[in-house]
C-alpha positions as CSV (number, residue, x, y, z in Angstrom):
1,M,76.8,139.1,58.1
2,S,74.2,139.1,61.1
3,P,75.7,138.5,64.2
4,S,74.0,135.8,65.2
5,R,75.6,134.0,62.2
6,G,78.8,133.6,63.3
7,I,82.3,132.9,62.2
8,W,83.2,129.6,61.2
9,I,87.7,128.2,61.3
10,S,88.4,125.7,59.2
11,S,90.9,123.5,60.8
12,Q,93.3,124.6,57.7
13,I,92.9,127.8,58.7
14,L,93.0,127.2,62.6
15,S,96.1,124.9,62.3
16,D,98.6,126.6,60.2
17,P,101.1,128.4,62.2
18,K,102.3,131.0,60.1
19,L,99.3,132.7,60.4
20,R,98.6,134.9,63.5
21,Q,95.5,134.9,65.7
22,L,94.2,138.1,63.4
23,D,94.4,136.7,60.2
24,K,92.8,133.5,61.7
25,L,89.6,135.5,62.0
26,I,89.5,137.5,59.0
27,L,90.3,134.6,57.1
28,A,87.5,132.4,58.7
29,Y,85.2,136.3,58.4
30,V,86.1,135.9,54.2
31,Q,85.7,132.6,53.9
32,G,81.9,132.8,55.5
33,F,80.6,135.1,52.5
34,G,81.9,131.8,49.9
35,E,82.4,132.6,46.4
36,E,80.4,135.5,46.3
37,G,83.3,137.4,48.1
38,C,83.3,139.5,50.8
39,F,82.5,143.0,50.9
40,A,82.7,144.4,54.0
41,S,85.2,147.7,54.7
42,N,87.9,147.3,57.4
43,E,85.8,149.0,59.7
44,A,83.0,147.1,59.5
45,I,85.6,143.8,59.7
46,A,87.6,145.8,62.8
47,E,84.2,146.4,64.6
48,L,82.8,142.9,64.4
49,L,86.4,141.5,65.2
50,G,86.9,143.5,68.4
51,V,90.3,145.6,66.9
52,Q,90.4,149.2,68.0
53,H,92.7,150.5,64.5
54,P,91.1,149.5,61.2
55,N,94.4,150.6,60.2
56,S,95.2,146.8,61.9
57,I,92.8,145.4,59.3
58,Q,94.5,146.8,57.0
59,N,97.6,146.0,57.1
60,R,96.5,142.3,58.0
61,I,94.4,142.3,54.7
62,S,97.3,143.1,52.6
63,S,99.7,140.8,54.4
64,L,97.3,138.1,53.8
65,V,97.2,139.0,49.9
66,K,100.8,139.0,49.6
67,S,101.2,135.7,50.8
68,G,98.8,134.0,49.0
69,Y,95.9,133.6,51.5
70,L,93.6,136.2,50.5
71,E,92.6,137.9,46.4
72,K,91.8,140.8,46.6
73,K,89.2,142.9,43.3
74,G,88.5,145.9,42.4
75,S,88.8,149.5,43.7
76,H,90.4,150.9,47.2
77,W,86.8,152.1,47.6
78,F,85.0,149.2,46.2
79,R,86.6,145.5,46.9
80,K,85.8,141.9,47.4
81,L,88.1,139.5,49.0
82,Y,88.1,136.1,48.2
83,L,89.9,133.2,49.4
84,G,93.6,132.7,47.8
85,K,95.1,129.7,46.6
86,L,96.9,128.5,49.8
87,I,92.9,127.9,51.7
88,K,91.7,126.3,48.5
């Protein structure tokens, strides 16, 4: 994703009281990839969002997958993230 492109956060994501601020940013980033899915690594997402530890991104993604906000397809080394049923 180009740095000049930015992130747009839908009102559905922004107003969800169950989501942490970092969750909202992750979801908005994934949403920006559309139906093609987000292929960015945890490290790339962490760098873009200013998160010091990529493990924090990994933990939040796992939580979002478990709660139905995200869907993950593929293996550990090559995975894509898509918005889950709670966002669509």
